[in-house]
Every structure is written in structure tokens, then in C-alpha cells.
C-alpha positions in Angstrom: 34.0 10.1 15.0 32.2 8.2 18.5 29.7 5.8 17.7 29.6 1.8 17.7 32.9 1.7 15.9 35.5 4.7 16.8 37.2 6.0 13.6 41.1 7.3 14.1 42.7 8.7 10.6 40.0 7.3 8.9 40.1 3.5 9.6 37.5 1.9 12.5 39.3 0.7 15.6 39.1 -2.8 16.4 36.8 -2.2 19.0 33.3 -1.0 19.6 31.3 0.5 22.4 30.7 -2.3 25.3 34.3 -3.8 24.6 32.8 -5.9 21.6 34.8 -6.4 18.4 33.9 -3.8 15.4 31.7 -5.9 12.8 31.4 -3.0 10.1 34.8 -1.3 8.8 34.0 1.3 6.8 34.9 0.9 3.3 32.0 3.2 1.9 32.2 6.9 1.9 30.2 9.7 -0.6 32.2 10.2 -3.2 29.4 12.3 -5.7 26.4 13.8 -5.3 24.4 13.4 -8.5 21.9 16.0 -9.7 19.6 15.5 -12.5 19.4 17.8 -15.7 18.0 19.0 -18.5 20.5 21.3 -20.1 24.5 20.0 -18.8 26.3 23.4 -20.2 23.8 25.2 -18.7 24.0 23.6 -15.6 27.8 22.8 -15.6 28.2 27.4 -16.1 26.0 27.8 -12.9 27.4 25.2 -10.7 31.3 26.7 -11.8 30.2 30.1 -11.0 28.1 29.1 -7.9 30.9 26.5 -5.9 34.3 28.0 -8.1 34.2 24.0 -9.3 35.7 22.9 -12.5 35.0 20.2 -14.6 36.7 16.8 -13.7 39.7 16.3 -16.3 38.4 19.6 -17.7 35.9 17.8 -19.7 32.3 18.2 -19.9 30.0 15.5 -21.4 26.9 15.2 -22.7 25.3 13.2 -20.6 27.3 12.9 -17.7 29.7 15.4 -15.8 31.2 15.4 -13.0 32.8 19.1 -11.0 35.1 18.9 -8.2 36.3 21.7 -6.3 39.2 23.7 -7.8 41.1 23.3 -4.6 40.6 19.7 -4.6 38.8 20.0 -1.0 35.4 18.7 -1.0 32.3 16.3 -2.4 32.5 16.1 -6.0 29.5 17.2 -7.5 28.1 15.0 -11.0 25.2 15.9 -13.6 23.0 13.3 -15.5 21.2 14.2 -18.1 17.6 13.4 -17.1 13.7 13.7 -18.1 12.5 13.2 -14.8 10.0 15.3 -13.3 10.6 18.1 -10.4 9.5 17.7 -7.0 7.9 20.7 -5.5 9.5 19.1 -2.1 11.9 16.8 -3.5 13.5 14.1 -0.4 17.2 15.3 -1.3 19.0 18.4 -2.0 22.0 20.6 -1.2 22.1 22.5 1.8 25.0 25.4 0.9 26.3 27.1 4.0 27.1 30.8 4.7 28.8 31.8 7.6 26.1 34.4 9.2 23.3 36.7 8.0 24.8 39.0 6.3 27.2 36.4 4.5 23.9 34.7 3.9 22.3 37.1 1.6 25.3 38.5 -0.1 25.4 34.9 -1.3 21.8 34.9 -2.3 21.9 38.2 -4.0 25.0 36.7 -6.1 23.3 33.2 -6.7 20.5 35.0 -7.9 22.4 36.8 -10.4 24.3 33.7 -12.1 20.9 31.9 -12.6 19.3 30.5 -9.3 15.7 31.8 -8.6 14.1 32.5 -5.6 12.0 29.7 -4.8 8.0 30.5 -2.6 8.6 27.8 -0.2 5.4 26.8 1.6 7.3 24.8 4.5 9.4 27.9 5.9 9.2 28.1 9.9 8.3 31.2 11.6 12.4 32.7 12.2 13.9 30.2 9.3 17.9 30.1 9.0 17.9 28.9 4.8 16.5 30.7 1.8 15.5 28.1 -0.6 16.8 28.5 -4.3 16.1 26.8 -7.4 19.5 26.3 -10.2 19.2 26.6 -13.5 17.3 23.6 -14.3 15.0 23.6 -11.1 16.7 21.5 -8.6 16.2 23.2 -5.4 18.7 23.8 -3.0 19.1 25.9 0.5 21.7 28.7 1.7 21.7 28.3 5.1 22.7 31.1 7.8 25.0 28.8 9.9 25.1 31.6 13.0 21.8 30.8 13.5 22.3 27.6 15.6 
């Protein structure tokens, strides 16, 4: 990664840009993205099918659960029981990548068939490369056509 402090093999090099010593060694990484849910088992059922994820250590909790990719590669997705109201335009959401428009359409149809809902998004641009969906808990996410640029 290029930037103020260069990374090699997951660690920072000793010299930042302009020859100054790197002052901010990386000690943090994203381990889990957390979604609030009303119904833990319904959310787990949807996301395990949607992403081919499995419960970490085979367990589903009543108020907290973590899913991990079945192949072990990727970011974990956690679920926390929540009574917070949903937002019409959430500040944070998931983007799921599809290879092209055909894959995007097929994935949107598949996700809707397992419980997602299409969202009548009022902020679509004229030629969107994304489709906004809501999971079974109402959390918004997008399916992106990555070939669109």
C-alpha cells in the first residue's frame, strides 16, 4: 500500500514518504462488520445463504453471533440484537460485488428469492451501477456491478 507509511507483508516499513520515520505503525485492522438485528436466527439464515458464511465455532447466540466465510477468506459479519430504529439513508452499509451486469441481476434475483427486498431508492443516479436491497431485518445493502467502472 502506498501512502505516508508503506506496507510490506502486512507491516510498515521504517521510512515514510519524504524520508521521515514512520510515526504510525499499523496495529488495527477490520475484523468484523456488525449489523443490528431484531431476529437473530432469521438474520443468520439469510446471510449464511446469501454469502456462503457459517457461524463461527458453529454457535448462534441469542443476542450476538458471528458469521465467517466458509472458505476462511474474508471479513467476518457479526449480528447484535438491537432495538435501534432503521435509517432511511444509513451512513454505513455493505456493498456486495458482482462481476458484471448479468451477475448482478442474477445475484439480486437470488437474494430476493431468499428474503431480501428491493428498495425504492430515491438517490439513484441516472445510470446506477448498484441495486439497493434490504435484508430480512431491514438493513440496507447494495449489489454492485464492478464492470461498470
